[in-house]
N, C-alpha and C positions, 0 to 999 in steps of 0.2 A: 597910488596905489594899482590906476586902472590902465596906467603906463608899462607897470611892471606884469601885469595876465598878458598884456597883449606880446610885450617882450618873449615871454613864459610859451604864449600859444604859437606865436614865429618861429622861436627855434624848436619847437616840435615839430610842428611842420614840416622846414629844412630838412630833420631829421631822418622823417620817414619817406620822403619823396626820393632822399636823397640815398637809402638804404633799400627801394624797391624796385623789383625787378621788370625786364620790360615783360610785355607781350607774348605769350607763344605764339597766338595767331591772332589775324584782325578779321574782323566779318563784313564783306562786303556786299550790300543787296541794291542793286541798279534795278529800276524799271520792273522787280518782283513785287505781289502781291501774294502775302500768306507766309514770309520767308522766318525761319526759325534756325538761327546759327548761333554755339555755342563752341568754346573751344576745349582742352585737355579737359576733363572732369575726371575727379576720385571719391567715391564714398566707400565706406564701412561701416553698416550698418550690424549690429551687435547685439546679442541679448543672452542674460544668463541668468539660473538661481540654483540657491544652493537650500537644503532642505534635509535634514534627519541625518546627516553624512553621505546626503547622494548630492552629484551636481550636474547640473546640463547647461549645454553652452551651444550659442551659433551666430555662425559669422555670415555675412555675404558680402567682401569684399568686391565693387566693381571699377573698373578703369577705363578712361577712353583715351587714347593718346591720340598720337597725329605732330605733324609741324606743318606749318607756311600756315595761307590766308583761306580762308572759305569765302567764295565767289558766287552771289545768283545776280544772274541780267537775266533781264526778263522773263522771268520764270514765274510759276504757280504753285502754293503749296510747297516751297522747296522746304526739307530741313537737315541741316546739315552738323555733325558733332563731331569734334578733336579738331585737325587743322588740316588743308591739302586737300579740299574738297571745293568741285565747282560745277556750277549747273547754269544751263545756257539755254533759254527757250523752249523750258521743259516745264510740262505736269507731274505735279505729284512725286517729286523723285525726293529719295529719301538716303541722304549720306551720311556714314558712318564710320570714322577712320580706325585703326588698329584697337579693339578692345578686348578685355579679359574681364573674367569674372570666376571667382574661388569661393563657391558656399561650401560651408562645410558646418558639421554638427559634431556634437560628441555629448556620452552622458556615461555615469561610473560612481562605484562606489567605493569602499579603501580595498577590496579584492578584488572587484572587477570592473570594464568597463569597456565603452564601446566609440567607435565616431567613423564618418565617414568624410568625405571631399570631394567634389565636382569641380576640380580648376578647369576652364574652359578660356581660351582664346582664338582671336581671328587676328590673324597678322599681316602681313602685307607689303610689298616695296612700291613707292611713289603715290601719286593721288587717284583722286576718283572724279571721274569727267562723264557728267552726262550732256550732251546735245540732241535738243530738239526732240526728247525722246517723253513718252508719256508712261507713268506707272512705274519707273527705275527706283531698284533696292540694292544699295552697292555698300558692304561691309566691308573690312579690311584695308587693302590698298592696291595701288596698280588695277583698279577696275574702269573701264572706259565702254560707255553706249555711245551709240549715237542715231538717229531717226529710228529710234526701236519704242516698243511695247510690250510693258509688262516683263521684265529682264529682272533678273534675281541674280547678283555677282557676288561672289564672296571670296577673299581672300584664304589664303591656308588653315582652316580650323583645327586647332589641336584639343584634343582633351582627354584627362586622364583621370575617371573615376577610380577611387578606391575607399575601402574599407577596411574595419580593423577590431580585432575585439581580444579581452584577454579575459581570464579567470583563474583563480587561484595560481598564480606563477606562469600560466602557457598562456600563448598568443596565436592568432592566427591573423593572416593579414591577404587581402587577393587587392589586384590591379589590374584595368584593362585600358593603357593607354593607346588612343585610336591619331591617326593623323592624317590628314590630307595635304601635300607638299605643292610647294608651284608659287608664284607670284606672277600675276597680268594677264587678266581678261578682257577681251575686245566684242563687243555684241555692236554691230550691224546692220541696220535697215531690217530688223529680225523682230518678230512676234513669239511672246511665249520662250525667253530663250533660260535657262538654270545653268549656272559657272560657279563650282566650286574648286578652289585651290588656286591653279596657274595655269598658266600656258592654254590659254583655249580662247580660242577664238570663231565665230560664228558669225556669217554672212545673208542676206535674205533668205532667211528659215523660219520656219514654223514649227515650235516647239521643240527646242531642242535643248538637251541634257547634254552637261559637259563635266567631267572630270578630272583633277590632276590624281598624280599615285597616292593610291590607300594604304597606309602602314600599319599596323598594331602587335604589341607583344603583352598580352595579358598573362598574370604570373599569378602565383599561390603560393604563402611561404608561412610556417608555421615553426614555432620552437618556444625554448623560455626564456620569460621576461627578469628571472630573478639576478641580482646583481653577482653572489655569490658561484663558487664551482657546485654544478649539480654534481646530484648521487645518481650514476646511472643505475636503471634498474635491474640489468644484467652487464655481465664483461664479457665479451665475444673471449679473450682471451684465457679465460680462467676456465676451467670444467667444471660441471657439477659435480658436489659431491655425490659418492657412491653407497648407494642406499643398504640396509642389511642385508645378508643373502640368506636364504630360507634356513629356516631350524637354529638361526642362531640370536643371541641376546646382543642386546646393545643396550647401553645405558648413555647419556647425558652428565656431564659435569667433570668433577673431577677424577682422574684413571683411576680403577680399583687395585689399592697394593697386590702384590700376588701372593698366594696362598702355601702354605708350608703344609710336605706332608704329614700325613698324624705321624706321629713318636719321632720326627725329627726336626730338631732345632736348628733355624736358618738365624746366622746372625747379619745384623744389618751390616750395609758395606761401607761405613762410615764409623768402625769400631772396631775392636777385636772381636774374638768369638771369645760367647760366653758360656760355660762349662757348666754342666751339675746346676741344670738348673729345667723344670718342666716346661714342656713345648707349651705354648698359647697364653701359661698365666705368666712365667718370670718368675715365680716362687722358686723360693733354693731346696733342690732334693734332699738334702743332709735334714733337712728339718722333717719330713713328712718320715724320714726312715728309723729317728729317732720315737717319732709320735707312735707309728706300727710295731716298733719295740714294746714301749711302754702299753700300748693296748694288748697286746697278745701276750706279757707278762701279767698284767691283772685277768686276762681270763684264766690262765693258768690256773694262779692262785685260785680266783672264785670258784673254777670245776674240783681242786682239792678238796677245798674246803667243805663242798658239796657232798663227796664220796665219804670225808670222815665222818658227816653226821649219818650219813647211811647205816 
């Protein structure tokens, strides 16, 4: 029974080692004190909650890339993250390869919501190198400092903060991307040098500040978030209806029928003309003629009897 368990364990270990990938970077610290080295890393802390139809969420993904080995030689207090960082004979050097962070947050209900994001990235080509330097901070890639103190070097940083909100089908958004282009910063025998972007070189200088080309493209947009076709509030091609002129009456609803002149019978358009009918009522004229003659005869008879009795 025990032999079977050993065989299963050995087979599992063989499969694991056979499918494992090689490390992206090796860390070497020779003759150094207090060296902290790590290869490429990535974390994505998130949080969210929902209560009574309202939701809120937040995320802060962070990643440090880079390729190559991290090497610290005869250095004190060297911190290296990512890959391709080299520190030699330096004190208090911090080296970070290309890094990115994308913090974001959102909140909303069934008919409204808001969100914001601030993606930040620092890139750069090449490795970071610090030689015989004190207090050197390098982030991105392609940074080199020799015999310098208090040097800050950054590859091309990019930031694109953006916000957006919507309510009752209407949305508005704004963004302000900003970036500094270039790659490759060099500082030699300098004190207090700050270099951002790329293509910056400083030698035997004091308190030098250098930056690559800066770009920005802020924008604002608004519109409807409804999926169907929106009903326009007003059409430019359709003129507005004319109002009633002074002194006239208007009525809404079904149009009025044309009035007939008193005493004139107007037949309908879809039938033959009807004669011998009273206007407005439509009763037969012969009936009223006979009724009038009868009343006239009755009145004459009553009058003759009254005269004879006198």
